[in-house]
N, C-alpha and C positions, 0 to 999 in steps of 0.2 A: 275620683278624678285624678288622672296621671299628672304628676308635677312636671313642669318644663325641664327639658334636658339641659344640663349645664354645658357651657361652651366657653373656652378661653379665646378672647378676641384681642389680637395685637392692635394697639391704638397709638399712633404717633401724634394725632391731632391734626393731621393733614386731610385733604379732601378724600383720598382713596380709602384710608383706614377708617375714617368716620362713616363713609358710605357703607363699607363692609360691616361695621358694627350695627348700623341702622338696619341693614338687611338681615343680619342674624336675629335682631330683636323682632323684626317683622315676621320672621319664620318661626317664632315661638320659643327661641332658646333663652335660657336664663344666662345672661352674659356677664362674664368676669373679664374686665378690661385690663390689659397689661401694657404699660408704657415703660420707657427706659430713659434714665438720665445717664447717658453713656459718654459724656464729655463733649457733646455736640456744641457747635458754636450757636446754633439756632435753638436755644433752650426755650424760647417763647412757645415752641410747639408743645411743651409740657403743660403750659398754662391752657393752651387750646384743648389738649387732651382732657384735662380736668373738666373744662366747660362742657365738652361734648359728652363725656361720661355721665355728668350730672344731668344734662338735658335728656339723654336717652334712657336714664333710669337703670343703670347697670346694677348688678348685685354687689359688686365691689370693684373699685379701681385701685390697682396696685402699681406703684412706680418703683421699679428695680434700679438700683444704682450700681452701675458697672463702669469700668474705666477703659474704654476703647481708645481714649486719647493717650493712654500710656504707650500704645503702639504707634499712633499717628498714621501716616500713610494716606490720608484723605484730606481734602479741602474742608470737610466738615469737622475734623478732629485735630487738625494740625495747622501749622502756619503756612498754608498753601492757599493761594488766591482762588476764590470761587469764580469759575468762568461766567462771563456776562455777555449778553447780546449775541448768542450763537444761533445760527440758522438751524432748521430741521436737518439739513444735510450734515452739518457739523456735529450735531447731537448724535446722529446715527453712525458716525464714522468710527467709533470705537468706545471703549469703556472709559467714562470720564473720571476726572480726579475727585469728583464728589462721591464716588463709590467708596464705601467704608468696608475694608477687608473682613469678609466672613460675617457681616452684620446680621443678615437674615438667618444664617445658620445658628448664630448665637441666640438671637431672639426666639427662634422656634424651639431651641433647646430649653429655654426657660419656660416657654408656653407648654411644652411637652411635660415638663416636671410638674407644673401647677395642674395641668389636666389630669395627671395620674393621681395626684393627691385629692382632687375634686371628684375622682371616679368619672371623669368626662371622656367621651370618645370623639370630641369635636374641637378643632382648633381653626380659627378664622384668621386669614391674613389678606391684606388688601393689595397684593402685588398685581402688576399689570405688565403684560408682555408686548403691548403694542406701542403705547406712549410711555416708555419707561427709561429713556436715556441710556440704554445699553447695559444695564446692570445684569450680570450673569446669574444672580440669585433671585431673579424675577421671572425666570423662564419656566414653561410647563414641565420640561424634563427635570428641572431642579426640584420642583414641588413633588412630582411623582417619585423621584428618588428619595426625597426626605421622608415621605410617607412610608415607603417600603422600609427604610432604616428604622423609623420610629416604632414600627410594629415588630421589629427584631430586638429592640433596645429596652423595652419596658416590661416590668414584672406583670402588670395586668394583661398586657397583650400576649406575652409568652404563656401565661397560665390560662389563656382563653376567655378571660372576663370581658374583654373589650377589644375592638379593632379600631384603632385611631384613624380618623379622617381629617386630612388637611384641606379645608375649604378655601378656595381662592376664586370666589365668584366674579371678580373683576378681571380675571386673567386675560381674557380675550376681548375686552371692551376697549374702544377708543375713549379718549378723555371726554369727548362730547357725550358719549353714551353714558359714562359714569355720572356726568353732571345731570343729565336728564333722569337717571335712576335715583340720584340723591334727592332731586326735586320731588319725584313721585313718592319717596319715602318720608318727605317732610323734614329733611335735614336742614337746620339753620346754618347756611353757608358762612354767616358772619362769625360763627364760633370757631371755624377752622383756620389753620395757618399752614401755608405750604412753602414759604420762602426759605432758601438756604442761607441767606445773608441779610437778615433784617437789621434795621438801624437800632440804636440803643432803646428806642421807644417801642420796638417790636413791629414797626411798619415794614411791609415788604419792599424789597429793592426794585421789583418789577422787571429785572433784566437777567436773573439767573435762570437756569434751565427749568427749575420747578415753577417759577413765576410765569415763564413764557408758555409752558405746556398748560398750566392752569388757565391763563388768559385765552389761549387758543381753544381750549375745551368749552369754556363759557361762551365765547364768541360763536363757535360753530353750533352750539346747542341753542343759541338765541335766548339765553338766560342771563340776567344781571348778576354779577358777582358782588354780593354785599360785603 
């Protein structure tokens, strides 16, 4: 019997990345979950990531500690107010201050390194290009470009041992479609956290972009968010 293929799955603990991990598990991959303690103000997501990883039975869950807050430049890593109560039009008007400079590029670089060590040709990331708050590193052209670069940058790819694939299965799904997919996969929504600015007890603010998009997705899917 052929053993399952190993895959590195980026896991923030939010709805999208958790759904992506559940999808990789359903498709038969041996999943290695990778999360980041990068100086984010919403560290409660790391607790959620640990819960999700345990629930879905990953091979290993690694939390890499990096210090993107050393650079700042984002409401998630600096003393910048998180936007609240924005309309859909306001969210789509430009790149918001919650964008963390080069975050997905850095995260994918770590995933690429671990994949090479694991002799894996598969990396999963839960980016979304439809309900994504304007982040430039969530676009299809970005994922395609990164995949091309990755296959030029690694020893195993250059020597012809593997061809890396960046899987972004949620890329062209609306949030309601992601919610429905997660429900089909049996994801326990109560384990996940999406809020950019939770209170000291980890409760969501309900008004940041992430909370609004999540609420909208569940409402349109007709599913209760536990």
